[in-house]
VEXDREN-2710 file (C-alpha; in Angstrom, 1 decimal):
% VEXDREN-2710
k/r/px/py/pz
1/UNK/-43.7/-19.8/124.2
2/UNK/-41.3/-22.7/123.8
3/UNK/-40.7/-24.2/120.4
4/UNK/-40.0/-27.7/119.5
5/UNK/-38.8/-29.3/116.2
6/UNK/-39.9/-32.9/115.6
7/UNK/-37.3/-35.5/114.6
8/UNK/-36.6/-35.8/111.0
9/UNK/-37.9/-38.9/109.2
10/UNK/-35.1/-40.4/107.2
11/UNK/-36.8/-43.5/106.1
12/UNK/-37.0/-42.1/102.5
13/UNK/-33.4/-41.1/101.8
14/UNK/-34.4/-39.5/98.4
15/UNK/-36.7/-37.0/100.1
16/UNK/-35.4/-33.5/100.0
17/UNK/-37.5/-30.9/101.9
18/UNK/-38.0/-27.6/100.3
19/UNK/-39.9/-25.7/103.0
20/UNK/-39.8/-26.0/106.8
21/UNK/-42.9/-25.4/108.9
22/UNK/-42.2/-24.9/112.6
23/UNK/-45.0/-25.6/115.0
24/UNK/-45.5/-24.4/118.5
25/UNK/-45.0/-26.8/121.4
26/UNK/-47.7/-29.5/122.0
27/UNK/-49.6/-29.0/118.7
28/UNK/-52.2/-31.7/118.2
29/UNK/-51.7/-34.2/115.4
30/UNK/-55.2/-33.4/114.1
31/UNK/-54.0/-29.8/113.4
32/UNK/-51.0/-31.0/111.5
33/UNK/-53.1/-33.4/109.5
34/UNK/-55.6/-30.6/108.7
35/UNK/-52.8/-28.3/107.5
36/UNK/-51.3/-31.1/105.4
37/UNK/-54.7/-31.7/103.7
38/UNK/-55.0/-27.9/103.1
39/UNK/-51.6/-27.8/101.5
40/UNK/-52.3/-30.9/99.3
41/UNK/-55.6/-29.2/98.2
42/UNK/-53.6/-26.0/97.4
43/UNK/-55.6/-23.9/99.9
44/UNK/-53.5/-20.9/100.6
45/UNK/-55.2/-19.7/103.7
46/UNK/-54.3/-22.7/105.9
47/UNK/-50.8/-21.6/106.8
48/UNK/-51.9/-17.9/107.2
49/UNK/-54.6/-18.9/109.7
50/UNK/-52.2/-20.9/111.8
51/UNK/-49.5/-18.2/111.7
52/UNK/-52.1/-15.7/112.9
53/UNK/-53.2/-17.9/115.7
54/UNK/-49.6/-18.7/116.8
55/UNK/-49.9/-22.4/116.1
56/UNK/-47.3/-22.2/113.4
57/UNK/-44.2/-20.2/114.5
58/UNK/-42.6/-19.7/111.1
59/UNK/-42.5/-21.0/107.5
60/UNK/-39.4/-20.7/105.4
61/UNK/-37.7/-22.4/102.4
62/UNK/-34.4/-24.1/102.9
63/UNK/-31.3/-23.0/101.0
64/UNK/-30.3/-25.1/98.1
65/UNK/-26.6/-25.7/99.0
66/UNK/-25.4/-26.5/95.5
67/UNK/-27.2/-23.6/93.8
68/UNK/-26.2/-21.2/96.6
69/UNK/-22.5/-22.2/96.3
70/UNK/-22.6/-21.5/92.5
71/UNK/-24.3/-18.1/93.1
72/UNK/-21.7/-17.1/95.8
73/UNK/-18.8/-18.0/93.5
74/UNK/-20.0/-15.6/90.8
75/UNK/-21.4/-13.0/93.2
76/UNK/-19.2/-11.9/96.2
77/UNK/-16.6/-14.5/97.2
78/UNK/-14.1/-13.0/94.8
79/UNK/-13.6/-9.3/95.5
80/UNK/-13.4/-7.8/92.0
81/UNK/-14.9/-4.9/90.3
82/UNK/-17.5/-6.6/88.1
83/UNK/-21.2/-6.6/87.3
84/UNK/-23.4/-8.7/89.5
85/UNK/-25.1/-11.8/88.2
86/UNK/-28.5/-10.2/88.4
87/UNK/-30.2/-13.0/86.4
88/UNK/-28.8/-15.6/88.7
89/UNK/-29.9/-13.6/91.8
90/UNK/-33.4/-13.5/90.3
91/UNK/-33.3/-17.2/89.7
92/UNK/-32.5/-17.9/93.3
93/UNK/-34.1/-15.1/95.3
94/UNK/-36.8/-13.8/92.9
95/UNK/-37.4/-10.6/91.1
96/UNK/-38.0/-8.3/94.1
97/UNK/-34.5/-8.9/95.6
98/UNK/-32.9/-9.0/92.1
99/UNK/-34.3/-5.5/91.4
100/UNK/-32.9/-4.2/94.6
101/UNK/-29.4/-5.4/93.7
102/UNK/-29.8/-4.1/90.2
103/UNK/-30.8/-0.7/91.5
104/UNK/-27.9/-0.7/94.0
105/UNK/-25.4/-1.5/91.2
106/UNK/-27.0/1.1/88.9
107/UNK/-27.0/3.8/91.6
108/UNK/-23.4/3.1/92.4
109/UNK/-22.2/3.6/88.8
110/UNK/-24.5/6.6/88.5
111/UNK/-22.6/8.2/91.4
112/UNK/-19.2/7.9/89.7
113/UNK/-19.6/11.1/87.5
114/UNK/-20.4/13.0/90.7
115/UNK/-17.4/11.5/92.4
116/UNK/-15.1/12.2/89.5
117/UNK/-16.1/15.8/89.3
118/UNK/-16.2/16.2/93.1
119/UNK/-12.6/15.0/93.7
120/UNK/-10.7/17.7/91.8
121/UNK/-13.3/20.2/92.9
122/UNK/-12.4/19.3/96.5
123/UNK/-8.7/19.4/95.8
124/UNK/-8.5/22.7/94.0
125/UNK/-11.3/25.0/95.1
126/UNK/-12.0/23.6/98.6
127/UNK/-12.3/26.8/100.6
128/UNK/-13.7/28.8/97.7
129/UNK/-17.4/28.4/98.4
130/UNK/-18.2/30.8/95.5
131/UNK/-17.5/28.0/93.1
132/UNK/-20.1/25.6/94.4
133/UNK/-22.6/27.2/92.0
134/UNK/-21.1/25.1/89.2
135/UNK/-21.3/21.9/91.2
136/UNK/-24.9/22.6/92.4
137/UNK/-26.0/23.2/88.8
138/UNK/-24.5/19.8/87.7
139/UNK/-26.2/18.3/90.7
140/UNK/-29.6/19.5/89.5
141/UNK/-29.3/17.7/86.1
142/UNK/-27.7/14.6/87.5
143/UNK/-30.4/13.9/90.1
144/UNK/-33.1/14.1/87.4
145/UNK/-31.5/12.1/84.6
146/UNK/-30.3/9.1/86.6
147/UNK/-33.9/8.3/87.9
148/UNK/-35.3/8.5/84.4
149/UNK/-32.6/6.3/82.9
150/UNK/-33.2/3.8/85.7
151/UNK/-36.8/3.3/84.6
152/UNK/-35.5/2.2/81.2
153/UNK/-33.0/-0.2/82.7
154/UNK/-35.7/-1.6/85.0
155/UNK/-38.0/-2.1/82.1
156/UNK/-35.3/-4.0/80.3
157/UNK/-34.8/-6.4/83.2
158/UNK/-38.4/-7.0/84.0
159/UNK/-39.3/-7.5/80.3
160/UNK/-36.6/-10.2/80.1
161/UNK/-38.0/-11.8/83.3
162/UNK/-41.6/-11.6/82.1
163/UNK/-42.9/-9.4/84.9
164/UNK/-43.1/-6.1/83.2
165/UNK/-46.8/-6.4/82.4
166/UNK/-47.5/-8.3/85.6
167/UNK/-51.1/-7.8/86.7
168/UNK/-51.8/-7.0/90.3
169/UNK/-53.2/-10.1/91.9
170/UNK/-56.0/-10.1/94.5
171/UNK/-54.4/-10.0/97.9
172/UNK/-55.4/-12.3/100.7
173/UNK/-55.6/-10.9/104.3
174/UNK/-52.2/-10.5/105.8
175/UNK/-51.1/-12.7/108.8
176/UNK/-51.9/-10.8/112.0
177/UNK/-55.1/-9.2/110.6
178/UNK/-57.9/-9.9/113.0
179/UNK/-61.6/-9.1/113.5
180/UNK/-65.0/-10.6/113.7
181/UNK/-65.5/-13.6/111.4
182/UNK/-67.8/-12.8/108.5
183/UNK/-68.3/-13.3/104.8
184/UNK/-66.2/-11.1/102.4
185/UNK/-68.8/-9.5/100.1
186/UNK/-66.3/-9.6/97.1
187/UNK/-64.8/-13.1/97.5
188/UNK/-67.7/-14.8/99.3
189/UNK/-65.1/-16.4/101.6
190/UNK/-65.2/-16.5/105.4
191/UNK/-62.5/-14.2/106.9
192/UNK/-62.0/-11.6/109.7
193/UNK/-63.8/-8.3/109.1
194/UNK/-62.7/-5.1/110.7
195/UNK/-64.6/-1.7/110.3
196/UNK/-62.5/0.9/108.4
197/UNK/-63.6/3.7/110.7
198/UNK/-62.0/2.0/113.7
199/UNK/-58.7/1.8/111.7
200/UNK/-59.0/5.5/110.8
201/UNK/-59.6/6.4/114.4
202/UNK/-56.5/4.6/115.4
203/UNK/-54.4/6.3/112.7
204/UNK/-55.6/9.9/113.4
205/UNK/-56.0/9.7/117.2
206/UNK/-53.0/7.6/118.1
207/UNK/-50.5/7.1/115.3
208/UNK/-50.5/10.6/113.9
209/UNK/-50.0/12.3/117.4
210/UNK/-47.3/9.8/118.2
211/UNK/-45.4/10.5/115.0
212/UNK/-45.7/14.3/115.6
213/UNK/-44.4/13.8/119.2
214/UNK/-41.4/11.8/117.8
215/UNK/-40.7/14.6/115.3
216/UNK/-40.7/17.2/118.1
217/UNK/-38.3/15.0/120.1
218/UNK/-36.0/14.7/117.1
219/UNK/-35.9/18.5/116.8
220/UNK/-35.2/18.8/120.6
221/UNK/-32.2/16.5/120.3
222/UNK/-31.0/18.5/117.3
223/UNK/-31.0/21.7/119.4
224/UNK/-29.0/19.9/122.1
225/UNK/-26.5/19.0/119.3
226/UNK/-26.1/22.7/118.4
227/UNK/-25.5/23.5/122.1
228/UNK/-22.7/20.9/122.1
229/UNK/-21.2/22.5/118.9
230/UNK/-21.2/25.9/120.6
231/UNK/-19.5/24.5/123.7
232/UNK/-16.8/22.7/121.6
233/UNK/-16.2/25.8/119.5
234/UNK/-15.8/28.0/122.6
235/UNK/-13.4/25.5/124.2
236/UNK/-11.3/25.5/121.0
237/UNK/-11.2/29.3/120.7
238/UNK/-10.1/29.6/124.4
239/UNK/-7.5/26.8/124.2
240/UNK/-6.4/26.6/120.6
241/UNK/-4.6/23.3/121.1
242/UNK/-4.6/20.3/118.7
243/UNK/-6.8/18.1/120.9
244/UNK/-9.5/20.8/121.0
245/UNK/-9.5/20.9/117.2
246/UNK/-10.2/17.2/117.2
247/UNK/-12.9/17.8/119.8
248/UNK/-14.7/20.0/117.2
249/UNK/-15.8/16.7/115.4
250/UNK/-17.0/15.0/118.6
251/UNK/-20.5/16.6/118.8
252/UNK/-21.2/15.6/115.1
253/UNK/-20.1/12.1/115.7
254/UNK/-22.2/11.7/118.8
255/UNK/-25.2/13.2/117.0
256/UNK/-24.7/10.9/114.1
257/UNK/-24.7/7.9/116.5
258/UNK/-27.8/9.2/118.3
259/UNK/-29.6/9.6/114.9
260/UNK/-29.0/6.0/114.0
261/UNK/-30.2/4.8/117.4
262/UNK/-33.3/7.0/117.2
263/UNK/-34.0/5.8/113.7
264/UNK/-33.9/2.1/114.8
265/UNK/-36.0/2.7/117.9
266/UNK/-38.6/4.6/115.9
267/UNK/-38.7/1.8/113.4
268/UNK/-39.7/-0.7/116.0
269/UNK/-42.4/1.7/117.3
270/UNK/-43.7/2.4/113.7
271/UNK/-43.9/-1.3/113.1
272/UNK/-45.9/-1.9/116.3
273/UNK/-48.3/1.0/115.5
274/UNK/-48.8/0.0/111.9
275/UNK/-49.5/-3.6/113.0
276/UNK/-51.9/-2.3/115.7
277/UNK/-53.8/-0.3/113.1
278/UNK/-54.8/-3.7/111.8
279/UNK/-54.5/-3.3/108.0
280/UNK/-56.1/-6.1/106.0
281/UNK/-53.7/-6.1/103.1
282/UNK/-49.9/-6.4/103.2
283/UNK/-49.6/-3.6/100.6
284/UNK/-51.6/-1.2/102.8
285/UNK/-49.5/-2.2/105.8
286/UNK/-46.2/-1.5/103.9
287/UNK/-47.4/1.8/102.5
288/UNK/-48.4/3.2/106.0
289/UNK/-45.1/1.9/107.4
290/UNK/-43.0/3.4/104.7
291/UNK/-44.8/6.8/105.1
292/UNK/-44.2/6.8/108.9
293/UNK/-40.5/5.8/108.6
294/UNK/-39.7/8.1/105.7
295/UNK/-41.1/11.2/107.3
296/UNK/-39.2/10.6/110.6
297/UNK/-35.9/9.6/108.9
298/UNK/-36.0/12.5/106.6
299/UNK/-36.4/15.0/109.4
300/UNK/-34.1/13.2/111.8
301/UNK/-31.3/13.0/109.3
302/UNK/-31.6/16.2/107.4
303/UNK/-33.2/18.8/109.7
304/UNK/-29.8/19.8/111.2
305/UNK/-28.3/20.3/107.7
306/UNK/-31.2/22.5/106.6
307/UNK/-30.9/24.5/109.9
308/UNK/-27.2/25.0/109.4
309/UNK/-27.5/26.0/105.7
310/UNK/-30.5/28.3/105.8
311/UNK/-30.7/29.6/109.4
312/UNK/-27.1/29.7/110.6
313/UNK/-25.7/30.0/107.1
314/UNK/-22.5/28.5/108.2
315/UNK/-21.1/26.6/105.2
316/UNK/-18.0/25.3/107.1
317/UNK/-20.2/23.8/109.8
318/UNK/-22.5/22.4/107.1
319/UNK/-19.5/20.7/105.4
320/UNK/-18.3/19.2/108.7
321/UNK/-21.8/18.0/109.7
322/UNK/-22.5/16.4/106.3
323/UNK/-19.2/14.6/106.2
324/UNK/-19.6/13.3/109.8
325/UNK/-23.2/12.2/109.3
326/UNK/-22.6/10.4/106.0
327/UNK/-19.4/8.6/107.0
328/UNK/-20.6/7.6/110.5
329/UNK/-23.9/6.3/109.2
330/UNK/-22.2/4.2/106.6
331/UNK/-19.8/2.7/109.1
332/UNK/-22.6/1.9/111.6
333/UNK/-24.8/0.4/108.9
334/UNK/-22.1/-1.9/107.7
335/UNK/-21.4/-3.1/111.2
336/UNK/-24.9/-3.5/112.4
337/UNK/-26.6/-4.9/109.3
338/UNK/-23.9/-7.3/108.0
339/UNK/-20.8/-8.0/110.0
340/UNK/-22.3/-8.3/113.5
341/UNK/-25.1/-10.6/112.4
342/UNK/-22.6/-12.7/110.3
343/UNK/-20.3/-13.0/113.4
344/UNK/-23.2/-14.1/115.6
345/UNK/-24.4/-16.6/112.9
346/UNK/-20.9/-18.1/112.7
347/UNK/-20.9/-18.6/116.5
348/UNK/-24.3/-20.2/116.3
349/UNK/-23.2/-22.5/113.5
350/UNK/-20.3/-23.8/115.7
351/UNK/-22.8/-24.7/118.5
352/UNK/-25.1/-26.5/116.1
353/UNK/-22.2/-28.6/114.7
354/UNK/-21.3/-29.7/118.2
355/UNK/-24.9/-30.6/118.8
356/UNK/-25.1/-32.6/115.6
357/UNK/-21.9/-34.5/116.4
358/UNK/-23.5/-35.8/119.6
359/UNK/-26.5/-37.4/117.7
360/UNK/-26.8/-41.0/116.8
361/UNK/-25.5/-42.2/113.4
362/UNK/-29.0/-43.2/112.1
363/UNK/-30.1/-39.6/111.7
364/UNK/-29.5/-37.6/108.6
365/UNK/-27.0/-35.3/110.3
366/UNK/-26.4/-33.0/107.3
367/UNK/-30.1/-32.3/106.8
368/UNK/-30.7/-32.0/110.6
369/UNK/-27.8/-29.5/110.9
370/UNK/-29.2/-27.4/108.0
371/UNK/-32.7/-27.2/109.4
372/UNK/-31.5/-26.4/112.9
373/UNK/-29.0/-23.8/111.7
374/UNK/-31.4/-22.0/109.3
375/UNK/-34.3/-22.2/111.8
376/UNK/-32.3/-19.8/114.1
377/UNK/-31.2/-17.5/111.3
378/UNK/-32.7/-14.0/111.1
379/UNK/-35.8/-13.6/109.0
380/UNK/-35.3/-11.3/106.0
381/UNK/-38.1/-8.7/106.3
382/UNK/-37.9/-7.4/102.8
383/UNK/-36.0/-4.7/100.9
384/UNK/-37.4/-1.9/103.1
385/UNK/-34.2/-1.2/105.1
386/UNK/-32.0/-1.6/102.1
387/UNK/-33.9/0.9/100.0
388/UNK/-34.2/3.3/103.0
389/UNK/-30.4/3.3/103.3
390/UNK/-30.0/4.2/99.6
391/UNK/-32.7/6.8/99.9
392/UNK/-30.9/8.6/102.7
393/UNK/-27.6/8.3/100.9
394/UNK/-29.2/9.9/97.8
395/UNK/-30.4/12.7/100.0
396/UNK/-26.9/13.4/101.4
397/UNK/-25.5/13.4/97.9
398/UNK/-28.2/15.4/96.1
399/UNK/-29.2/17.9/98.7
400/UNK/-25.9/19.4/100.0
401/UNK/-23.0/17.7/98.3
402/UNK/-22.1/20.9/96.5
403/UNK/-20.6/22.1/99.8
404/UNK/-18.8/18.7/100.4
405/UNK/-17.9/17.4/97.0
406/UNK/-16.4/14.2/98.4
407/UNK/-19.9/13.0/99.5
408/UNK/-20.4/11.1/96.2
409/UNK/-16.9/9.5/96.4
410/UNK/-17.6/8.2/99.9
411/UNK/-21.0/6.9/98.7
412/UNK/-19.3/5.0/95.8
413/UNK/-16.8/3.4/98.2
414/UNK/-19.5/2.5/100.6
415/UNK/-21.7/0.9/97.9
416/UNK/-18.9/-1.2/96.5
417/UNK/-18.6/-2.8/99.9
418/UNK/-22.4/-2.7/100.4
419/UNK/-22.9/-5.0/97.4
420/UNK/-20.7/-7.7/99.0
421/UNK/-22.0/-7.2/102.5
422/UNK/-25.7/-7.4/101.4
423/UNK/-24.9/-10.5/99.3
424/UNK/-23.2/-12.0/102.3
425/UNK/-26.2/-11.4/104.6
426/UNK/-28.6/-12.7/102.0
427/UNK/-26.7/-16.0/101.5
428/UNK/-25.3/-16.6/105.0
429/UNK/-27.1/-14.5/107.6
430/UNK/-30.8/-14.7/106.8
431/UNK/-33.2/-17.5/106.0
432/UNK/-33.9/-17.8/102.3
433/UNK/-37.0/-15.7/101.6
434/UNK/-39.9/-16.7/99.4
435/UNK/-39.5/-15.2/96.0
436/UNK/-41.8/-12.4/95.0
437/UNK/-42.4/-11.2/91.4
438/UNK/-42.0/-7.4/90.8
439/UNK/-42.4/-5.1/87.8
440/UNK/-40.4/-2.2/89.4
441/UNK/-39.0/-0.9/92.7
442/UNK/-42.5/0.3/93.5
443/UNK/-43.2/3.2/95.9
444/UNK/-39.4/3.8/96.3
445/UNK/-39.3/5.2/92.7
446/UNK/-41.7/7.9/93.9
447/UNK/-39.7/8.5/97.1
448/UNK/-36.4/9.0/95.1
449/UNK/-38.2/11.3/92.7
450/UNK/-39.6/13.4/95.6
451/UNK/-36.1/13.7/97.0
452/UNK/-34.9/14.8/93.6
453/UNK/-37.5/17.6/93.6
454/UNK/-36.5/18.7/97.0
455/UNK/-32.8/18.7/95.9
456/UNK/-33.8/21.2/93.1
457/UNK/-35.2/23.6/95.6
458/UNK/-32.3/23.1/98.0
459/UNK/-29.6/23.6/95.4
460/UNK/-31.3/26.7/94.0
461/UNK/-31.4/28.2/97.5
462/UNK/-27.7/27.4/98.0
463/UNK/-26.9/29.1/94.7
464/UNK/-28.9/32.1/95.7
465/UNK/-26.9/32.3/99.0
466/UNK/-23.5/32.2/97.2
467/UNK/-21.3/35.3/97.3
468/UNK/-21.1/35.1/93.5
469/UNK/-24.8/35.6/93.0
470/UNK/-25.2/38.0/95.9
471/UNK/-22.5/40.3/94.3
472/UNK/-24.8/40.7/91.3
473/UNK/-27.6/42.1/93.5
474/UNK/-25.7/44.0/96.3
475/UNK/-28.7/46.2/97.3
476/UNK/-31.9/44.6/96.2
477/UNK/-32.4/41.3/98.0
478/UNK/-36.0/41.1/96.9
479/UNK/-35.0/41.0/93.3
480/UNK/-32.5/38.2/94.1
481/UNK/-35.2/36.1/95.9
482/UNK/-37.6/36.6/92.9
483/UNK/-35.0/35.5/90.4
484/UNK/-34.0/32.5/92.5
485/UNK/-37.6/31.4/92.8
486/UNK/-38.1/31.9/89.0
487/UNK/-35.0/29.9/88.2
488/UNK/-36.2/27.2/90.7
489/UNK/-39.6/27.0/88.9
490/UNK/-37.9/26.9/85.5
491/UNK/-35.7/24.0/86.6
492/UNK/-38.6/22.1/88.0
493/UNK/-40.4/22.6/84.7
494/UNK/-37.3/21.4/82.9
495/UNK/-37.1/18.4/85.2
496/UNK/-40.7/17.4/84.4
497/UNK/-40.1/18.0/80.7
498/UNK/-37.1/15.7/80.8
499/UNK/-39.1/13.1/82.7
500/UNK/-41.7/13.3/79.9
501/UNK/-39.2/13.4/77.1
502/UNK/-37.2/10.3/78.3
503/UNK/-39.5/7.3/77.7
504/UNK/-39.9/4.9/80.6
505/UNK/-39.5/2.0/78.2
506/UNK/-36.8/1.7/75.5
507/UNK/-38.0/1.8/71.9
508/UNK/-37.4/-1.9/71.2
509/UNK/-39.4/-2.9/74.2
510/UNK/-42.2/-0.7/73.2
511/UNK/-42.2/-2.4/69.8
512/UNK/-42.2/-5.8/71.3
513/UNK/-45.0/-5.0/73.7
514/UNK/-47.1/-3.5/70.8
515/UNK/-46.4/-6.6/68.8
516/UNK/-47.5/-8.8/71.7
517/UNK/-50.7/-6.8/72.1
518/UNK/-51.4/-7.1/68.3
519/UNK/-50.8/-10.9/68.4
520/UNK/-53.1/-11.2/71.4
521/UNK/-55.9/-9.3/69.7
522/UNK/-55.4/-11.4/66.5
523/UNK/-55.6/-14.6/68.5
524/UNK/-58.8/-13.3/70.3
525/UNK/-60.3/-12.5/66.9
526/UNK/-59.5/-15.9/65.5
527/UNK/-61.0/-17.6/68.6
528/UNK/-64.2/-15.5/68.2
529/UNK/-64.4/-16.4/64.5
530/UNK/-64.0/-20.0/65.3
531/UNK/-66.9/-19.9/67.8
532/UNK/-69.1/-18.0/65.3
533/UNK/-68.3/-20.6/62.6
534/UNK/-69.1/-23.5/64.9
535/UNK/-72.4/-21.9/65.9
536/UNK/-73.4/-21.4/62.2
537/UNK/-72.6/-25.0/61.4
538/UNK/-74.7/-26.3/64.3
539/UNK/-77.6/-24.0/63.3
540/UNK/-78.6/-25.8/60.0
541/UNK/-78.3/-29.3/61.6
542/UNK/-80.8/-28.4/64.3
543/UNK/-83.3/-26.9/61.8
544/UNK/-82.9/-30.1/59.6
545/UNK/-83.8/-32.2/62.6
546/UNK/-86.9/-30.1/63.3
547/UNK/-88.2/-30.7/59.7
548/UNK/-87.6/-34.4/59.9
549/UNK/-89.8/-34.6/63.0
END
């Protein structure tokens, strides 16, 4: 479908547009007038209906050039180790995006203790795998504490922004939701209705088998990778030359690239399937999409590491694979997500400027250039991919970093550049998104906590496999397994005790919230007393009138 942009009306020079609405080609003036009246009347469903029908192509707010320049100057244009201007990010992009950058910054600093301990560990006891028991034990505590401390930091920020006690608003149907027009029994409004049983049939008869098929294909590719490892190792043993020693890393690099390609292809398929399931609410759509993507990405990225650790029991290959997967994925993500889109956007900007220079002088060239340039920018689809990248990084560090202590150090280096590259893409690559209030990082908190639980089990199993522990039980493997399981259960219990013992909200915020609740109740009581007093005063007047009659 071809898209047109109407000429800009510059008769009112003081007019500064805030939001651009792009219509499809040959849209009737009656439709535009209807939408304008709906907007003036503050009817939220007008744009949604036109987006669903394809009459409106896109709606996006324009960047505020002056405010954006100030934000960039304090954010990423000067490469220095400093805290991010989280409050300024929140003021420009909203709480949801500010919370992501706050979490990215917090997670980066939380990785520093792991990196500091891992660096000398790598330098002095690299080949002594017996000593990874100490590092794995520290890993267990670290992965639990950092998530609990983040809750407190998140509560501090959202209280300051006024969204900590944000009530969940009633959601309107998402754009793309379709069905037979009917009356919503709750709202009484006319909207598309779609039977839930049809959605469940699509989920269990189509989506679920497709996801299982993709998981099987991922495992099949993993076995091909191990065949390549055997081939490379055999070639090196027969030759023994330097180039064959380099060749040992080639299968892991190829596999890491294939994993990234499969993750992205699966993401497109998951989005299509989740949209086809026809969820009414955006929150339901996001939850089903996150579940599909997390399950596949976890298996696709970590299945080979679990296989090497607990089936092959080859710690040297585990170290090599972990290092290659982590570093390769970080490099690819930086290139694909930030630098390549920025380069393409710069090329598009040059073409737009040439087009603007050919226009007549009576057109507001600056505004026209901005609208045309931002119209072709990519649409920021939310923090999903950003949190997913951090989730996988957390998995690499917490699950197996005890056999590759430099994992945390590489993650810290990556995240310092990630802050700047993500800031760059938000300010210069993507359209400005509409701001959304948030009280927390949502379902991702649960995802990280689940990964933390898995890391407890994984590290306990690695400790149980260590030569140090096996030397204590040279004959009875059953006793060793029972003790490892008992320790794992005890550590999980300790983890949940720590989660309970560390309050989600700092004491001073709890006091302020309690004070706020008390003042609200007092105000409500005073309002009720005022109404009672007014009713009592009106009562005698009415009785006096009755006697007079």
